TORLUMDREN-299535 format. One record per residue: residue in one letter; z, y, x of N, C-alpha, C in turn; residue number from 1. Coordinates in steps of 0.1 Angstrom, whole numbers, plus 5000, padded with zeros to 4 digits. Atoms other than C-alpha are relative to their C-alpha. Example, Ala and Ser with C-alpha at 12.3 -4.5 7.8 and 13.67 -1.06 7.14 Angstrom:
2
   aa   n_up   n_north   n_east   ca_up   ca_north   ca_east   c_up   c_north   c_east     i
    A   5000      4988     5009    5078       4955      5123   5000      5012     5009     1
    S   5000      4989     4991    5071       4989      5137   5008      5011     4992     2
This chain:
166
   aa   n_up   n_north   n_east   ca_up   ca_north   ca_east   c_up   c_north   c_east     i
    X   5003      4988     4993    7388       6626      6588   5010      5003     5011     1
    X   4989      4997     4991    7422       6631      6605   4999      4992     5013     2
    X   5000      5009     4989    7418       6601      6628   4988      5004     5009     3
    X   5012      4997     4991    7383       6610      6640   5001      5013     5007     4
    X   4998      4987     4993    7393       6646      6647   5009      4999     5012     5
    X   4991      5002     4989    7421       6634      6669   4994      4991     5011     6
    X   5005      5010     4991    7401       6606      6686   4988      5006     5008     7
    X   5013      4995     4994    7369       6625      6695   5001      5015     5002     8
    X   5001      4986     4997    7361       6659      6709   4993      5007     4988     9
    X   5006      4992     5011    7351       6686      6684   4984      5000     5001    10
    X   5015      5000     5001    7314       6684      6673   4994      4988     5008    11
    X   5006      5012     4994    7310       6649      6688   4992      4993     4990    12
    X   5008      5008     5009    7283       6628      6673   5007      4987     4995    13
    X   4993      5012     5004    7307       6599      6672   5010      5003     4989    14
    X   4991      4996     5010    7331       6619      6650   4995      4998     4986    15
    X   5006      5002     5013    7307       6619      6621   4999      4985     4996    16
    X   5001      5015     5003    7301       6581      6624   5013      4994     4997    17
    X   4986      5005     5002    7338       6574      6626   5005      5004     4986    18
    X   4996      4995     5013    7345       6595      6595   4993      4993     4989    19
    X   5007      5007     5010    7318       6578      6576   5005      4986     4998    20
    X   4995      5014     5000    7331       6543      6585   5013      5000     4993    21
    X   4987      4999     5006    7366       6553      6575   4999      5002     4985    22
    X   5001      4998     5014    7355       6566      6542   4995      4987     4993    23
    X   5005      5012     5006    7335       6534      6535   5012      4989     4998    24
    X   4989      5009     5001    7366       6513      6543   5010      5004     4990    25
    X   4990      4995     5010    7388       6534      6521   4994      4998     4986    26
    X   5006      5002     5013    7363       6532      6492   5001      4986     4995    27
    X   5000      5014     5004    7361       6494      6491   5014      4993     5001    28
    X   4986      5005     5000    7399       6489      6497   5003      4992     5013    29
    X   4997      5007     4987    7395       6473      6532   5010      5007     5008    30
    X   4990      4992     4992    7415       6501      6548   5014      4997     4996    31
    X   4987      5003     5005    7445       6494      6526   5004      4986     5004    32
    X   4997      5014     4996    7443       6456      6534   5003      5000     5014    33
    X   4997      5000     4986    7441       6463      6571   5014      5006     5002    34
    X   4987      4994     4998    7471       6486      6568   5011      4991     4996    35
    X   4990      5009     5004    7491       6461      6548   5002      4988     5009    36
    X   4999      5012     4991    7483       6432      6572   5006      5003     5013    37
    X   4996      4997     4986    7490       6449      6605   5010      5011     5002    38
    X   4991      4988     4997    7511       6480      6600   5013      4999     4991    39
    X   4988      5001     5008    7536       6471      6573   5010      4990     5006    40
    X   4990      5009     4995    7569       6456      6584   5003      4989     4991    41
    X   4997      5011     5009    7571       6435      6553   4990      4989     5000    42
    X   5011      5010     5000    7540       6415      6562   5006      4987     5004    43
    X   4994      5013     4995    7562       6389      6580   5008      4994     4989    44
    X   4992      5006     5011    7585       6385      6550   4992      4995     4989    45
    X   5007      5004     5011    7558       6382      6525   4988      4991     5004    46
    X   5011      5009     4996    7536       6357      6543   4997      4989     4990    47
    X   5004      5011     5010    7517       6335      6519   4991      4991     5007    48
    X   5009      5010     4994    7494       6306      6525   4986      5007     5003    49
    X   5013      4994     4997    7463       6329      6523   5001      5011     5010    50
    X   4999      4989     4990    7477       6357      6545   5009      4995     5011    51
    X   4992      5005     4989    7487       6345      6579   4999      5011     5011    52
    X   5000      4989     4990    7497       6371      6605   5004      4993     5013    53
    X   4998      5005     4986    7494       6362      6642   5007      5011     5007    54
    X   4993      4990     4992    7521       6383      6658   5006      4994     5012    55
    X   4994      5005     4987    7534       6380      6693   5015      5000     4999    56
    X   4986      5002     5000    7569       6367      6696   5005      4997     5014    57
    X   4995      5003     4987    7592       6361      6725   4995      4987     5006    58
    X   5004      5013     4996    7583       6325      6726   4985      4999     5004    59
    X   5014      4999     4996    7546       6335      6730   4998      5002     5015    60
    X   5001      4997     4986    7554       6345      6766   5007      4990     5009    61
    X   4992      5010     4992    7572       6313      6778   4993      4997     5013    62
    X   5008      5004     4988    7544       6305      6803   5002      5011     5010    63
    X   4998      4989     4991    7547       6340      6818   5014      5000     5006    64
    X   4986      5000     4995    7585       6337      6821   5002      4989     5010    65
    X   4999      5011     4991    7582       6303      6837   4993      5003     5014    66
    X   5007      4996     4988    7556       6316      6862   5008      5010     5008    67
    X   4992      4990     4993    7577       6347      6871   5013      4994     5006    68
    X   4987      5006     4995    7609       6327      6874   4997      4991     5012    69
    X   5004      5009     4989    7592       6301      6896   4997      5008     5013    70
    X   5004      4991     4988    7578       6328      6919   5013      5006     5006    71
    X   4988      4995     4995    7612       6344      6922   5009      4990     5007    72
    X   4993      5011     4994    7629       6311      6929   4995      4995     5013    73
    X   5006      5004     4988    7604       6301      6955   5002      5011     5011    74
    X   4997      4990     4991    7608       6335      6972   5014      4999     5006    75
    X   4986      5002     4996    7646       6330      6973   5002      4988     5009    76
    X   4999      5012     4991    7642       6295      6988   4994      5003     5013    77
    X   5007      4997     4987    7618       6308      7015   5010      5009     5008    78
    X   4990      4991     4993    7643       6336      7023   5012      4993     5006    79
    X   4988      5008     4996    7672       6312      7025   4997      4991     5012    80
    X   5004      5009     4989    7653       6288      7047   4998      5008     5013    81
    X   5003      4991     4988    7642       6317      7070   5014      5004     5006    82
    X   4987      4996     4995    7679       6328      7073   5007      4988     5007    83
    X   4994      5011     4993    7690       6293      7081   4994      4997     5013    84
    X   5007      5002     4987    7664       6289      7108   5005      5011     5011    85
    X   4995      4990     4991    7675       6322      7124   5014      4998     5004    86
    X   4986      5003     4997    7711       6312      7121   5001      4989     5010    87
    X   4999      5011     4991    7705       6279      7138   4995      5003     5014    88
    X   5004      4996     4986    7687       6296      7167   5011      5008     5007    89
    X   4990      4991     4994    7715       6321      7173   5014      4993     5001    90
    X   4986      5005     5000    7747       6301      7165   5001      4985     5002    91
    X   4999      5014     4999    7739       6265      7172   5010      4996     5010    92
    X   4990      5004     4989    7759       6263      7205   5014      5003     4995    93
    X   4987      4996     5003    7788       6282      7191   5006      4991     4989    94
    X   4994      5008     5010    7792       6261      7160   5003      4986     5005    95
    X   4998      5013     4995    7788       6228      7179   5012      5000     5009    96
    X   4989      5000     4991    7812       6238      7206   5014      5001     4994    97
    X   4987      4998     5007    7839       6249      7182   5004      4989     4992    98
    X   4996      5011     5009    7837       6218      7160   5007      5004     4988    99
    X   4993      4994     5011    7847       6239      7131   4996      4993     4987   100
    X   5002      5006     5013    7849       6229      7095   4989      5006     4992   101
    X   5012      4994     5008    7823       6235      7068   5003      5014     4995   102
    X   4996      4986     5005    7842       6265      7054   4998      5010     5011   103
    X   5001      4990     4988    7843       6281      7089   4985      5002     5003   104
    X   5015      4998     4998    7805       6274      7093   4994      5009     4989   105
    X   5006      4992     5011    7798       6289      7059   5004      5015     5002   106
    X   4995      4986     4997    7819       6320      7068   4991      5006     5011   107
    X   5009      4995     4988    7799       6323      7101   4986      5003     4995   108
    X   5014      4998     5005    7766       6320      7082   5000      5013     4991   109
    X   4999      4988     5009    7777       6347      7056   5001      5012     5009   110
    X   4999      4989     4991    7787       6370      7084   4987      5003     5007   111
    X   5013      4998     4994    7754       6364      7101   4990      5007     4991   112
    X   5009      4994     5010    7735       6373      7069   5004      5015     4998   113
    X   4996      4986     5001    7756       6405      7066   4996      5008     5012   114
    X   5004      4993     4988    7749       6414      7102   4985      5003     5000   115
    X   5014      4998     5001    7712       6409      7096   4997      5012     4990   116
    X   5002      4989     5010    7714       6432      7065   5003      5013     5006   117
    X   4996      4987     4994    7732       6459      7085   4990      5004     5011   118
    X   5010      4998     4990    7707       6455      7113   4987      5006     4994   119
    X   5012      4995     5007    7678       6461      7089   5003      5014     4995   120
    X   4997      4987     5004    7696       6491      7074   5000      5010     5011   121
    X   4999      4990     4988    7703       6507      7108   4986      5002     5005   122
    X   5013      4998     4996    7667       6500      7118   4992      5009     4992   123
    X   5007      4991     5008    7653       6518      7088   5005      5014     5001   124
    X   4995      4987     4998    7677       6547      7093   4995      5006     5013   125
    X   5005      4995     4987    7666       6549      7130   4985      5004     4998   126
    X   5014      4996     5002    7629       6550      7119   4999      5013     4992   127
    X   5000      4987     5007    7637       6578      7094   5003      5011     5009   128
    X   4996      4989     4991    7654       6598      7121   4989      5003     5010   129
    X   5011      4998     4991    7625       6592      7145   4988      5008     4993   130
    X   5010      4992     5008    7600       6604      7118   5004      5014     4998   131
    X   4995      4986     5002    7621       6635      7111   4999      5007     5013   132
    X   5000      4993     4987    7624       6643      7148   4986      5003     5004   133
    X   5014      4998     4997    7587       6638      7153   4994      5011     4992   134
    X   5005      4990     5009    7579       6659      7123   5005      5014     5004   135
    X   4995      4987     4996    7602       6687      7134   4994      5005     5013   136
    X   5006      4996     4988    7588       6686      7169   4986      5005     4998   137
    X   5014      4996     5003    7552       6688      7156   5000      5014     4993   138
    X   4999      4987     5006    7563       6717      7134   5003      5011     5010   139
    X   4997      4990     4990    7579       6735      7163   4988      5003     5009   140
    X   5012      4998     4992    7548       6730      7184   4990      5008     4993   141
    X   5010      4992     5007    7525       6743      7157   5005      5014     4998   142
    X   4995      4986     5001    7548       6773      7152   4998      5007     5013   143
    X   5001      4994     4986    7548       6780      7190   4985      5003     5002   144
    X   5014      4997     4998    7510       6777      7191   4995      5012     4991   145
    X   5003      4990     5009    7507       6800      7161   5005      5014     5006   146
    X   4995      4988     4994    7529       6826      7178   4992      5004     5012   147
    X   5008      4998     4988    7510       6822      7210   4987      5006     4997   148
    X   5013      4995     5004    7477       6828      7193   5001      5015     4995   149
    X   4998      4987     5005    7491       6859      7176   5002      5010     5011   150
    X   4998      4992     4988    7503       6873      7209   4987      5002     5007   151
    X   5013      4998     4993    7470       6866      7225   4990      5009     4993   152
    X   5009      4991     5008    7451       6883      7197   5005      5014     5001   153
    X   4995      4986     5000    7474       6913      7198   4997      5006     5014   154
    X   5003      4995     4987    7470       6916      7236   4985      5003     5002   155
    X   5015      4998     4998    7432       6913      7234   4996      5013     4992   156
    X   5002      4988     5008    7432       6940      7207   5004      5013     5008   157
    X   4994      4988     4993    7454       6963      7228   4990      5003     5012   158
    X   5009      4998     4989    7431       6958      7258   4987      5006     4996   159
    X   5012      4994     5005    7400       6966      7237   5003      5015     4996   160
    X   4997      4986     5004    7417       6997      7222   5002      5009     5012   161
    X   4999      4992     4988    7427       7009      7257   4987      5003     5007   162
    X   5013      4999     4994    7392       7003      7269   4991      5010     4993   163
    X   5008      4990     5009    7377       7023      7240   5005      5014     5002   164
    X   4994      4986     4999    7402       7052      7245   4996      5006     5014   165
    X   5003      4995     4987    7393       7055      7282   4986      5005     5001   166
């Protein structure tokens, strides 16, 4: 009765059916067997040959882990290739003319990646500032229009009042 009262609205026709089903399970002992099989923590320890519990374990998700890891690794490779292409477009002449060592080229590449990151951050800050300035400008304009309407309404009322008084 407790479960059906919590699961269904009061006076629901399903509540009576659920209560009846739970009472039948309780009378023939099936409710206790279900409880022992799925809800007791000792079910794993007392597994016998006739009682097998199919529980999810960490190794049950290995395929999901492989899929997610592969997708992340592929995204990282694509990002790295994209950065290398951009680096080669911008710094090819500089690296070739300097004839620098591998470590110097690596340092140049890392500084290029840092510059790109700072550029993206500054671009997003600039967009935020533009949005805020646009928002404040539109708020100022709506406030001005509101005041203007109020003044127009007041002046029209005054002219009507003066016309009625004359």
